[in-house]
SERO-4910 file (N, C-alpha, C, O; in steps of 0.05 Angstrom, whole numbers):
BEGIN
 pado doro    nc1    nc2    nc3   cac1   cac2   cac3    cc1    cc2    cc3    oc1    oc2    oc3
  Met    A    376   -102   -768    385    -85   -746    370    -90   -716    381    -86   -694
  Thr    A    345   -100   -719    333   -104   -686    353   -130   -681    369   -125   -662
  Gln    A    357   -156   -692    369   -174   -686    395   -166   -679    405   -176   -659
  Asp    A    408   -150   -690    433   -140   -675    435   -129   -651    451   -133   -633
  Arg    A    410   -109   -653    406    -91   -620    404   -117   -605    424   -118   -591
  Leu    A    390   -138   -602    379   -155   -590    404   -164   -570    408   -161   -546
  Ala    A    419   -179   -594    447   -185   -596    463   -176   -565    471   -183   -543
  Ala    A    461   -152   -584    485   -131   -560    469   -128   -544    484   -126   -524
  Ser    A    442   -125   -534    435   -125   -509    449   -151   -490    464   -150   -471
  Arg    A    437   -171   -502    448   -193   -495    477   -199   -477    480   -207   -454
  Ala    A    494   -191   -495    520   -193   -491    534   -166   -470    558   -165   -464
  Arg    A    513   -148   -462    517   -129   -446    509   -138   -418    519   -129   -398
  Ser    A    489   -157   -418    473   -159   -390    493   -174   -377    482   -181   -357
  Asp    A    515   -183   -376    535   -194   -364    549   -171   -343    557   -174   -320
  Ala    A    547   -146   -360    572   -124   -350    551   -108   -325    550    -83   -324
  Gly    A    539   -121   -309    529   -110   -290    555   -108   -265    580   -105   -267
  Ser    A    538   -109   -242    549   -106   -222    565   -131   -211    556   -153   -216
  Thr    A    596   -129   -193    605   -154   -179    598   -154   -148    600   -137   -130
  Met    A    587   -181   -148    589   -182   -110    610   -196   -105    615   -216   -118
  Thr    A    628   -186    -82    643   -198    -76    648   -204    -42    647   -187    -24
  Glu    A    651   -226    -40    645   -245    -12    676   -243     -1    694   -257    -11
  Pro    A    680   -222     24    702   -222     38    714   -245     45    698   -264     49
  Ala    A    743   -250     47    749   -269     64    742   -278     86    734   -260    101
  Gln    A    742   -309     99    730   -314    123    758   -321    146    781   -322    139
  Tyr    A    748   -324    167    777   -320    186    762   -338    212    740   -333    221
  Asp    A    785   -363    223    770   -360    245    778   -349    273    790   -328    274
  Ala    A    774   -360    291    783   -341    321    813   -338    322    822   -317    332
  Lys    A    826   -352    315    857   -346    318    871   -334    293    895   -334    287
  Gly    A    848   -322    280    862   -303    252    866   -316    233    871   -306    211
  Gly    A    864   -352    239    866   -371    213    849   -368    181    827   -379    181
  Met    A    856   -358    160    837   -361    133    830   -386    137    843   -406    140
  Ile    A    805   -383    138    784   -408    129    773   -411     97    768   -432     85
  Ser    A    773   -390     89    765   -381     61    776   -365     45    787   -348     59
  Ser    A    779   -361     22    786   -342      3    768   -322     -2    746   -330      6
  Gly    A    765   -300    -12    743   -282    -19    737   -290    -47    754   -302    -60
  Thr    A    714   -285    -56    703   -297    -78    688   -275    -92    674   -261    -77
  Ser    A    689   -269   -121    672   -250   -134    650   -267   -152    652   -290   -162
  Thr    A    629   -249   -154    605   -271   -172    602   -245   -183    605   -224   -172
  Ser    A    593   -253   -215    584   -230   -235    556   -234   -236    547   -256   -241
  Met    A    540   -210   -231    513   -210   -231    504   -195   -262    516   -179   -276
  Gly    A    478   -210   -264    471   -196   -288    468   -173   -285    470   -166   -262
  Ser    A    460   -149   -309    455   -130   -307    426   -120   -296    407   -129   -309
  Ser    A    420   -104   -277    395    -90   -264    366    -87   -285    370    -87   -309
  Ala    A    342    -85   -278    327    -77   -303    332    -45   -301    342    -30   -284
  Gly    A    320    -38   -332    333    -14   -342    321    -11   -373    319    -31   -387
  Gly    A    314     15   -381    306     12   -410    331     32   -428    352     42   -420
  Ser    A    321     32   -449    347     48   -472    327     58   -488    308     43   -495
  Phe    A    331     86   -498    331     95   -521    352     92   -541    376     97   -537
  Trp    A    337     81   -570    357     81   -587    354     95   -617    332    103   -622
  Gly    A    373     97   -635    355    110   -660    377    107   -678    398    104   -666
  Ser    A    379    105   -705    401    105   -725    384    117   -755    361    121   -762
  Ile    A    406    119   -764    399    132   -796    422    111   -815    447    110   -812
  Ser    A    411     99   -828    419     83   -854    418     87   -878    398     98   -888
  Gly    A    434     80   -892    425     82   -923    440     61   -940    464     62   -938
  Asp    A    428     40   -957    427     16   -975    431     23   -998    424     46  -1000
  Lys    A    441     12  -1019    449      8  -1039    438    -17  -1055    451    -38  -1054
  Gln    A    413    -14  -1069    392    -47  -1080    405    -43  -1112    412    -24  -1126
  Glu    A    403    -73  -1114    403    -82  -1141    386   -102  -1148    387   -122  -1132
  Tyr    A    372   -105  -1163    353   -122  -1171    349   -140  -1187    326   -136  -1194
  Asp    A    359   -164  -1201    355   -178  -1231    332   -194  -1231    330   -216  -1221
  Gly    A    315   -182  -1244    295   -194  -1256    284   -221  -1270    296   -227  -1291
  Ala    A    262   -238  -1260    259   -265  -1266    236   -267  -1286    226   -246  -1293
  Asn    A    225   -292  -1299    199   -290  -1304    195   -269  -1324    172   -261  -1330
  Gly    A    222   -257  -1338    214   -232  -1357    211   -198  -1346    209   -175  -1356
  Thr    A    211   -207  -1324    213   -178  -1311    230   -161  -1315    248   -167  -1331
  Gly    A    231   -137  -1305    255   -120  -1307    269   -122  -1282    259   -131  -1261
  Gly    A    295   -111  -1286    306   -110  -1257    311    -77  -1250    302    -59  -1264
  Phe    A    322    -74  -1233    323    -43  -1217    346    -37  -1208    362    -56  -1208
  Asp    A    357    -16  -1199    376    -12  -1171    371     17  -1168    359     31  -1184
  Gly    A    383     24  -1141    376     53  -1127    379     54  -1100    397     40  -1091
  Asp    A    369     65  -1088    381     78  -1064    357     81  -1046    337     93  -1053
  Val    A    362     67  -1017    342     70   -999    355     79   -978    377     70   -970
  Gly    A    338    102   -964    349    119   -937    326    107   -912    303     99   -917
  Ala    A    338    107   -889    322    105   -864    324    113   -846    348    115   -840
  Val    A    303    122   -825    310    133   -806    290    120   -775    267    124   -770
  Thr    A    308    106   -761    290     82   -743    298     97   -713    320    108   -710
  Ala    A    284     96   -697    280     98   -666    266     77   -655    247     65   -667
  Gly    A    275     68   -622    257     52   -614    261     55   -576    273     75   -568
  Phe    A    255     42   -565    258     39   -540    248     15   -526    225      8   -528
  Asp    A    265      2   -510    267    -20   -498    272    -17   -471    284      2   -461
  Tyr    A    261    -45   -455    264    -46   -430    271    -79   -419    261   -100   -423
  Arg    A    292    -72   -404    300   -100   -395    287    -99   -361    291    -81   -344
  Phe    A    273   -121   -359    258   -133   -337    268   -140   -317    264   -132   -294
  Asn    A    288   -164   -330    308   -172   -311    332   -179   -334    329   -173   -358
  Pro    A    364   -198   -322    371   -205   -338    368   -228   -367    385   -234   -383
  Tyr    A    338   -237   -365    341   -251   -376    310   -249   -401    303   -264   -419
  Phe    A    299   -224   -392    282   -214   -412    272   -182   -416    266   -166   -398
  Met    A    272   -177   -445    269   -153   -461    248   -149   -471    239   -170   -480
  Ile    A    233   -127   -476    215   -122   -498    221    -91   -504    235    -77   -490
  Gly    A    210    -85   -527    210    -65   -539    192    -55   -561    172    -68   -568
  Gly    A    200    -32   -570    180    -27   -598    195     -4   -612    207     12   -598
  Leu    A    193     -1   -642    209      9   -663    184     28   -679    160     22   -678
  Val    A    192     47   -690    182     57   -717    207     70   -739    225     87   -735
  Asp    A    203     62   -752    216     64   -778    207     79   -804    186     71   -814
  Gly    A    221     98   -815    216    109   -836    234    104   -861    258     98   -861
  Ser    A    223    106   -877    242    105   -909    235    114   -927    211    120   -930
  Thr    A    258    119   -949    243    128   -975    264    113   -998    288    117   -998
  Ala    A    253    101  -1013    273     93  -1030    264    100  -1061    242     96  -1072
  Asp    A    292    115  -1075    292    115  -1096    302     94  -1121    326     91  -1128
  Leu    A    276     78  -1134    296     60  -1147    284     57  -1181    264     44  -1189
  Asp    A    300     69  -1194    293     70  -1218    271     92  -1226    277    116  -1224
  Ser    A    239     79  -1236    224     92  -1245    205     87  -1219    181     89  -1223
  Val    A    212     82  -1198    189     79  -1179    198     89  -1150    215     75  -1139
  Asp    A    189    110  -1136    193    125  -1110    176    106  -1093    154     98  -1099
  Ile    A    190    101  -1068    168     86  -1049    170    103  -1023    194    111  -1019
  Asp    A    159    109  -1010    150    118   -984    140    101   -966    118     92   -970
  Ser    A    158     91   -937    147     77   -928    142     77   -891    162     77   -876
  Ile    A    123     77   -884    128     78   -848    126     50   -838    109     36   -849
  Arg    A    140     39   -818    143     12   -801    143     17   -772    160     31   -763
  Phe    A    120      2   -753    114    -10   -734    122    -33   -720    107    -52   -727
  Ala    A    140    -41   -701    143    -63   -692    150    -62   -665    160    -42   -653
  Val    A    142    -94   -650    145    -93   -625    171   -124   -631    169   -144   -646
  Tyr    A    187   -118   -618    207   -144   -611    214   -146   -579    205   -128   -564
  Gly    A    227   -164   -572    239   -177   -558    264   -198   -555    279   -203   -574
  Thr    A    267   -207   -534    288   -230   -528    285   -250   -498    281   -240   -476
  Tyr    A    287   -265   -500    290   -276   -474    311   -306   -472    308   -329   -480
  Gly    A    326   -295   -460    355   -309   -448    371   -297   -443    371   -273   -449
  Ala    A    400   -312   -426    419   -301   -412    446   -289   -436    444   -296   -459
  Ser    A    462   -275   -430    483   -266   -445    498   -295   -456    513   -296   -475
  Leu    A    491   -322   -439    511   -350   -450    488   -362   -450    469   -352   -436
  Gly    A    485   -379   -460    466   -399   -462    443   -399   -482    450   -387   -502
  Phe    A    423   -407   -484    403   -408   -498    390   -383   -499    384   -372   -478
  Tyr    A    383   -374   -519    362   -349   -523    343   -353   -544    342   -376   -554
  Ser    A    325   -334   -553    303   -333   -571    292   -304   -571    280   -293   -553
  Asp    A    299   -290   -596    282   -269   -610    261   -272   -627    260   -288   -646
  Phe    A    243   -254   -619    221   -242   -638    222   -216   -643    235   -197   -634
  Leu    A    195   -219   -667    194   -187   -676    173   -193   -696    172   -211   -713
  Val    A    154   -172   -690    125   -169   -706    119   -142   -712    119   -123   -695
  Gly    A    113   -140   -744    113   -108   -746     87   -106   -766     72   -123   -773
  Tyr    A     89    -85   -771     64    -74   -795     78    -45   -812     84    -24   -799
  Gly    A     80    -47   -839     83    -26   -849     61    -11   -874     51    -26   -891
  Ser    A     57      7   -873     45     22   -894     63     34   -921     83     47   -914
  His    A     59     31   -947     79     41   -967     57     56   -988     34     52   -992
  Glu    A     78     76   -998     57     94  -1021     78     89  -1045    102     91  -1042
  Phe    A     68     83  -1067     87     79  -1091     76     95  -1103     53    101  -1103
  Asp    A    106    108  -1125     94    132  -1140    114    127  -1166    137    132  -1164
  Glu    A    104    118  -1187    117     97  -1213    113    118  -1238     94    133  -1241
  Ser    A    135    116  -1254    132    131  -1281    146    107  -1303    170    102  -1301
  Ser    A    135     98  -1317    144     86  -1339    134     89  -1366    114    101  -1372
  Asn    A    151     76  -1383    139     78  -1419    134     52  -1421    145     33  -1409
  Val    A    114     52  -1439     94     33  -1455     94     39  -1475     82     59  -1479
  Leu    A    103     30  -1493     95     25  -1527     96     54  -1541     83     64  -1560
  Gly    A    120     64  -1523    124     93  -1529    112    114  -1521    114    135  -1532
  Asn    A     96    109  -1496     77    136  -1480     96    133  -1452    112    116  -1447
  Ala    A     89    151  -1440    102    160  -1416     74    157  -1403     56    171  -1411
  Phe    A     70    133  -1380     45    126  -1362     65    137  -1331     89    137  -1326
  Arg    A     39    145  -1317     43    145  -1287     22    131  -1273     -1    128  -1280
  Ser    A     35    122  -1252     21    116  -1226     24    118  -1204     45    128  -1195
  Asp    A      4    108  -1187     11    111  -1156    -12     90  -1150    -32     84  -1162
  Thr    A      0     79  -1123    -17     65  -1106     -4     62  -1076     16     73  -1067
  Asp    A    -22     44  -1064    -16     46  -1035    -14      4  -1027    -25    -15  -1038
  Ala    A      6      8  -1000      5    -25   -988     10    -25   -972     25     -8   -962
  Asp    A     -1    -44   -961      1    -57   -929     21    -81   -921      8    -99   -930
  Ser    A     37    -89   -914     63   -104   -904     54   -118   -871     42   -105   -854
  Leu    A     61   -141   -869     62   -153   -842     94   -166   -842     97   -178   -863
  Gln    A    113   -167   -830    133   -178   -814    128   -193   -789    116   -184   -770
  Ala    A    137   -215   -791    145   -233   -766    162   -247   -765    163   -262   -785
  Leu    A    183   -250   -745    212   -262   -745    212   -275   -718    200   -262   -701
  Leu    A    223   -297   -709    224   -317   -691    251   -334   -694    252   -353   -710
  Thr    A    273   -325   -677    295   -335   -674    297   -354   -649    282   -351   -630
  Ala    A    317   -374   -653    329   -390   -629    360   -395   -634    373   -404   -653
  Gly    A    368   -385   -605    407   -390   -615    420   -406   -589    406   -419   -574
  Tyr    A    445   -404   -586    457   -417   -566    489   -401   -565    505   -405   -582
  Ser    A    493   -385   -544    514   -371   -546    542   -379   -523    537   -374   -499
  Met    A    556   -385   -526    581   -397   -518    606   -381   -513    614   -366   -531
  Gly    A    620   -381   -490    647   -366   -492    644   -353   -468    629   -360   -450
  Thr    A    662   -329   -467    666   -310   -444    656   -289   -444    640   -285   -463
  Glu    A    662   -267   -422    649   -244   -427    665   -226   -440    657   -204   -433
  Thr    A    682   -225   -455    698   -211   -482    693   -226   -498    705   -218   -518
  Leu    A    682   -247   -505    676   -266   -532    654   -284   -530    658   -307   -522
  Lys    A    626   -275   -538    613   -297   -546    604   -304   -575    604   -288   -594
  His    A    599   -321   -575    592   -337   -605    576   -357   -606    575   -369   -584
  Gly    A    560   -369   -626    544   -392   -620    521   -384   -646    517   -361   -653
  Pro    A    504   -411   -659    491   -413   -676    475   -402   -674    476   -393   -651
  Phe    A    451   -392   -687    423   -390   -691    406   -399   -715    417   -402   -737
  Val    A    381   -403   -712    363   -415   -734    332   -394   -725    327   -380   -705
  Gly    A    319   -400   -750    294   -378   -749    275   -386   -775    278   -402   -793
  Leu    A    258   -370   -768    245   -363   -787    229   -333   -795    218   -321   -777
  Glu    A    229   -325   -816    227   -300   -824    200   -299   -843    198   -315   -862
  Tyr    A    180   -281   -837    154   -285   -856    149   -255   -863    148   -238   -845
  Gln    A    147   -252   -887    137   -223   -897    113   -228   -919    114   -247   -936
  Lys    A     93   -212   -918     69   -211   -933     69   -182   -939     69   -167   -920
  Leu    A     69   -170   -967     63   -158   -979     34   -147  -1002     34   -155  -1025
  Asp    A     17   -133   -994    -15   -135  -1000    -12   -105  -1018     -5    -85  -1005
  Val    A    -15   -104  -1039    -13    -78  -1055    -44    -73  -1074    -57    -89  -1087
  Asp    A    -49    -49  -1069    -79    -42  -1077    -71    -40  -1116    -51    -38  -1130
  Gly    A    -98    -42  -1119   -103    -45  -1155    -90    -19  -1166    -83     -7  -1146
  Phe    A    -86     -9  -1182    -79     14  -1200    -87     26  -1222    -98      9  -1236
  Ser    A    -86     40  -1229    -85     44  -1262    -58     61  -1278    -50     77  -1262
  Arg    A    -48     62  -1294    -32     73  -1310    -39     92  -1334    -49     81  -1354
  Thr    A    -37    110  -1335    -52    127  -1352    -24    152  -1374     -6    166  -1366
  Gly    A    -35    146  -1398    -19    166  -1408    -13    147  -1444    -12    123  -1449
  Gly    A    -11    176  -1463    -13    177  -1482    -46    161  -1490    -46    139  -1500
  Gly    A    -70    172  -1484    -94    161  -1489    -91    124  -1482   -106    112  -1497
  Ile    A    -81    113  -1470    -83     83  -1470    -87     86  -1433    -75    101  -1417
  Asn    A   -105     68  -1429   -110     60  -1395    -98     33  -1388   -110     15  -1399
  Ile    A    -81     27  -1376    -70      1  -1370    -77      1  -1335    -66     15  -1318
  Val    A    -99    -22  -1333   -107    -26  -1304    -96    -50  -1285   -101    -73  -1293
  Val    A    -84    -48  -1268    -74    -78  -1252    -86    -79  -1230    -85    -62  -1212
  Gly    A    -98   -100  -1228   -120   -110  -1200    -92   -113  -1176    -68   -110  -1176
  Asp    A   -114   -123  -1159    -94   -122  -1133    -79   -142  -1131    -87   -161  -1143
  Tyr    A    -59   -145  -1118    -38   -167  -1113    -24   -171  -1090    -16   -151  -1077
  Asp    A    -17   -198  -1080     -2   -195  -1057     27   -212  -1063     28   -227  -1083
  Val    A     50   -209  -1044     74   -223  -1040     75   -231  -1019     70   -217   -999
  Asp    A     82   -261  -1020     89   -274   -996    116   -285   -991    126   -290  -1013
  Ser    A    131   -290   -973    156   -288   -967    156   -304   -943    143   -295   -924
  Leu    A    172   -333   -940    172   -351   -921    199   -353   -927    202   -354   -951
  Arg    A    226   -352   -910    253   -353   -899    266   -375   -878    267   -366   -855
  Gly    A    275   -398   -881    288   -409   -855    310   -396   -860    317   -389   -882
  Leu    A    324   -392   -834    350   -382   -835    365   -394   -809    356   -397   -786
  Ile    A    389   -399   -819    410   -419   -803    436   -390   -807    437   -375   -826
  Gly    A    449   -391   -786    473   -372   -785    494   -382   -759    495   -402   -745
  Tyr    A    511   -359   -757    527   -358   -733    537   -324   -724    543   -306   -740
  Arg    A    535   -323   -702    536   -287   -695    565   -290   -673    570   -312   -664
  Val    A    580   -270   -664    594   -266   -653    591   -242   -642    582   -225   -657
  Asn    A    597   -234   -611    599   -210   -595    622   -211   -586    636   -231   -585
  Ala    A    629   -189   -580    664   -184   -572    664   -157   -549    643   -145   -547
  Arg    A    676   -153   -541    690   -130   -523    719   -131   -519    734   -150   -512
  Ala    A    724   -101   -527    753    -93   -532    755    -69   -520    751    -49   -534
  Gly    A    760    -68   -496    752    -40   -477    729    -25   -483    706    -28   -475
  Ala    A    737     -5   -502    705     10   -503    687      2   -531    664      5   -539
  Phe    A    706     -8   -537    689    -25   -561    675    -57   -567    686    -78   -563
  Thr    A    656    -54   -574    640    -80   -576    631    -88   -601    608    -83   -610
  Pro    A    658   -106   -619    656   -110   -645    625   -136   -648    614   -146   -628
  Tyr    A    621   -139   -666    601   -159   -681    597   -163   -709    596   -147   -728
  Ala    A    595   -188   -709    586   -196   -735    572   -218   -734    576   -233   -715
  Ser    A    554   -226   -754    538   -256   -762    537   -259   -793    545   -240   -807
  Ile    A    527   -282   -806    523   -291   -819    508   -314   -826    517   -335   -817
  Ala    A    485   -315   -842    463   -332   -847    460   -336   -877    468   -320   -894
  Tyr    A    446   -364   -882    443   -372   -898    401   -369   -905    391   -391   -901
  Ala    A    389   -356   -911    363   -353   -913    351   -366   -942    355   -361   -966
  His    A    337   -381   -932    326   -401   -952    298   -395   -958    282   -404   -941
  Glu    A    287   -382   -977    257   -381   -986    245   -405   -991    252   -422  -1007
  Phe    A    223   -405   -974    209   -425   -983    178   -429   -998    167   -449  -1006
  Asp    A    168   -393   -999    150   -390  -1017    162   -356  -1033    161   -333  -1025
  Gly    A    172   -367  -1052    183   -342  -1073    164   -341  -1098    164   -320  -1111
  Asp    A    149   -361  -1104    147   -365  -1132    128   -334  -1136    115   -323  -1117
  Gly    A    130   -326  -1158    117   -302  -1170     85   -303  -1173     73   -315  -1191
  Glu    A     75   -288  -1156     45   -282  -1160     34   -273  -1191     49   -259  -1204
  Asn    A     11   -282  -1203     -5   -281  -1216    -21   -254  -1216    -37   -249  -1198
  Val    A    -17   -237  -1239    -27   -215  -1231    -48   -203  -1252    -36   -198  -1274
  Ser    A    -74   -198  -1252    -91   -196  -1270    -85   -166  -1281    -71   -150  -1269
  Ala    A    -97   -161  -1306    -94   -134  -1321   -104   -131  -1347   -111   -148  -1364
  Ser    A   -104   -105  -1350   -113   -105  -1378   -106    -76  -1388   -101    -58  -1373
  Ile    A   -106    -73  -1414    -93    -52  -1433   -121    -45  -1445   -134    -64  -1453
  Ala    A   -135    -19  -1448   -157     -7  -1460   -179    -32  -1464   -194    -39  -1482
  Gly    A   -176    -38  -1443   -205    -64  -1430   -201    -89  -1442   -219   -105  -1441
  Ala    A   -172    -96  -1459   -169   -121  -1469   -145   -137  -1442   -121   -133  -1440
  Pro    A   -164   -155  -1424   -155   -171  -1403   -123   -183  -1411   -118   -191  -1434
  Phe    A   -109   -184  -1395    -86   -207  -1395    -76   -209  -1368    -84   -195  -1349
  Ser    A    -58   -225  -1368    -54   -235  -1340    -16   -234  -1340     -5   -243  -1359
  Ala    A      0   -222  -1317     24   -227  -1318     36   -235  -1291     25   -231  -1269
  Arg    A     61   -248  -1295     68   -262  -1275     98   -248  -1257    118   -245  -1271
  Gly    A     98   -242  -1234    108   -226  -1222    140   -244  -1218    147   -266  -1227
  Ser    A    153   -228  -1201    189   -240  -1203    182   -253  -1186    163   -246  -1172
  Asp    A    202   -291  -1180    207   -293  -1164    232   -290  -1142    255   -284  -1147
  Leu    A    217   -296  -1108    239   -291  -1095    258   -313  -1090    253   -337  -1091
  Glu    A    288   -300  -1082    310   -319  -1089    322   -322  -1054    316   -306  -1037
  Ser    A    339   -345  -1050    357   -347  -1023    375   -325  -1025    381   -311  -1044
  Ala    A    383   -324   -997    401   -301  -1001    430   -307   -976    428   -323   -957
  Ile    A    444   -299   -979    465   -292   -957    460   -273   -939    451   -253   -949
  Leu    A    461   -273   -922    454   -243   -896    485   -237   -885    497   -257   -876
  Ile    A    495   -217   -885    511   -215   -877    504   -184   -854    486   -169   -861
  Thr    A    521   -179   -829    525   -163   -815    551   -158   -801    563   -178   -794
  Ala    A    566   -131   -793    593   -131   -781    580   -103   -767    557    -95   -772
  Gly    A    596    -91   -749    599    -61   -743    610    -76   -714    616    -99   -707
  Thr    A    608    -42   -702    624    -50   -679    602    -26   -658    586     -9   -666
  Gly    A    609    -32   -632    593      1   -614    618     10   -598    638     -4   -598
  Tyr    A    616     30   -585    633     49   -576    622     61   -552    603     76   -553
  Asp    A    631     55   -532    620     71   -501    633     91   -500    656     92   -491
  Ile    A    615    114   -510    620    138   -506    621    151   -477    636    170   -469
  Thr    A    605    140   -465    604    137   -441    587    115   -422    570    102   -434
  Gly    A    590    111   -398    572     90   -384    544     82   -397    538     59   -401
  Asn    A    530    101   -402    500    108   -413    498    106   -439    479     96   -449
  Leu    A    522    117   -455    515    130   -484    534    106   -503    556    101   -495
  Val    A    526     96   -521    540     81   -532    530     80   -565    508     76   -573
  Leu    A    558     86   -582    552     96   -612    552     66   -628    560     43   -622
  Asp    A    543     76   -643    544     46   -660    550     46   -697    533     55   -713
  Ile    A    571     36   -704    574     38   -734    565     14   -751    588      7   -758
  Gly    A    553      0   -762    552    -16   -773    543    -19   -810    534     -3   -826
  Tyr    A    549    -45   -811    538    -59   -841    528    -78   -843    535    -97   -829
  Arg    A    503    -81   -867    482   -100   -878    485   -106   -905    482    -88   -921
  Gly    A    491   -130   -912    485   -136   -939    466   -165   -944    467   -187   -931
  Glu    A    455   -160   -959    438   -185   -967    449   -191   -995    454   -172  -1008
  Ile    A    452   -215  -1005    468   -228  -1029    456   -252  -1038    457   -273  -1025
  Ser    A    442   -247  -1067    429   -267  -1076    445   -289  -1079    469   -286  -1083
  Thr    A    435   -313  -1077    448   -347  -1085    437   -353  -1110    442   -376  -1117
  Glu    A    421   -336  -1131    414   -335  -1158    434   -320  -1173    451   -305  -1163
  Asp    A    426   -326  -1208    435   -299  -1211    411   -279  -1213    416   -255  -1218
  Glu    A    386   -286  -1208    372   -276  -1204    355   -265  -1181    339   -283  -1178
  Gly    A    348   -247  -1163    338   -230  -1140    363   -212  -1135    383   -206  -1148
  Leu    A    354   -203  -1107    357   -176  -1093    393   -177  -1075    398   -187  -1053
  Thr    A    409   -164  -1090    438   -154  -1076    433   -125  -1063    425   -106  -1077
  Ser    A    438   -125  -1035    440   -103  -1025    459   -100  -1005    464   -119   -991
  His    A    469    -78  -1003    496    -66   -983    489    -42   -973    477    -26   -988
  Gly    A    495    -34   -948    483    -13   -935    502    -14   -908    514    -34   -900
  Ala    A    503     20   -890    510     21   -875    495     34   -853    474     44   -862
  Ser    A    496     37   -829    485     53   -809    500     65   -785    519     56   -774
  Leu    A    489     84   -780    503     98   -762    472    103   -736    449    107   -741
  Gly    A    486     99   -712    467     97   -689    469    106   -656    493    105   -650
  Leu    A    459    111   -643    457    117   -611    444    105   -600    423     97   -609
  Thr    A    453    100   -569    435     85   -554    443     95   -529    467     95   -521
  Tyr    A    419    104   -514    420    112   -489    409     95   -468    385     89   -470
  Ser    A    423     87   -446    414     71   -426    408     87   -396    422    106   -388
  Phe    A    383     75   -381    384     94   -353    372     71   -341    366     70   -317
***
């Protein structure tokens, strides 16, 4: 979502004022040169933006772990400021809730993001974020109903670079990048039926290389966009977790993380010169039999001043 926000901002950065130089004439009234027009980048200014989104997720487990499916809903709000036609930086807060079969997850995330580059030519985007998560799980083990709850922290980082070519009405080009996520989960106990299951602390690391292509266009008040990328997982091996049942120790291995195809598509609509409505789709499709498949939609507003 943030990458689409940054791409849209860059695409609109040349929709600023136009400087016109009048035609020049000599002393006898003859034309020396015709008038010229030069497109100027947008001036400095800020934007408030927000969105609501929903995703349908399905996960096919690996290493003997079970899969799940469910729904995720989120509310995101952000503010960014463009210091000049080439540099913008901002921050966001995102709150979400997930209902995934036997587990409910409440999350809040904070991130700083930015972009450097013109609407045409080379550019680079970045994001650094932190998340706090609460897990509430119910399960059935050996015919007994178990409940547990625990907390987790996460870190996210993204760095991409790309090249945009084309015209003011159609910009397109390739991009590459790296995406890193780390989730640290606190140990917890599952109790039920007189049996106590203890699970130790564990963490999950993901490092993905991104290569893709992005398109941004303008057709009157509409600004459609789309992107597709291959996300290759470099560090997706499942973690070994220490646990015990009624004091008897054992270990289990978590699910592997798989590579995926990432797709976004949508359009902005200029309600006024300062207010833009955005409707978008995003999908993540695992390239293996196991892994996460997710399809979602978002509705957002951006107010610029």
